[in-house]
C-alpha positions, 0 to 999 in steps of 0.5 A: 960142175961136171958134164953129168951134172949140167946134163941133169940140170938141163934135163930137169929144166926141160921137164918142167918147162914140158910139165907147164906146157902140158898143164896149159894145153890140157886146160884148153883141151879140157883134159881133166886127168892131164890137168890132175896129173900135173899136181902132186898128190896130197897137200899142195897150194893152188892160189888163183886169186878171185877163183879160189885157193885150194889145198889139194888138187882135186877140189881145183880140178873139180871147179875147173870141170864145173867152169870150163868143161862145156862146149860153149867155153873156148879157152887159150892159155899161152905161157911165156917167158919162163924163169925156172930155178933149180933149188936143189936136185928135186925142187925148183922155182919158176915164174911164167907169163900167161897170156889168156883169151876166153870165148863164149861160143853162144854169146860171142863175149870175150875175156883176155887175161894177163898175168904172172904165175909164181910156181914151186916144183918138186921131182917125185919119184922121177917126175916133176910136179906142181906143189905150189902155184899162185897166179896173179892178173895184171890186166883184163879186158872184156867185151860183150858180144853185140846182137 
């Protein structure tokens, strides 16, 4: 592999990492347009199990807005242990561990979730986008605040 190819590979891997971090941060900050921009336009797959499966980004973003975009919802998404494999010049697969913490600021109820994302990425017009993401939880801990 030439130096140019190695550099292009490293740049692609870093761009994909930054894309996923942007997604996690945008979810926590309730930056709806930044969330939308992480996904490719048109037909894609977003499969979040019990939350639903979506065939394009706008229906997922609408659900996100209705569930999370209010002052009582405080979310923290921590993605870790990325395993990213470039499968072509403009295609990649990724696996991420997620630790998620949710606080209902009105009641004090909390929810902690652990799970794994399986993602597929494509470089479109020079920018990496999520074209498929499947999340499966493997642990959930909920607490109800006592008054």
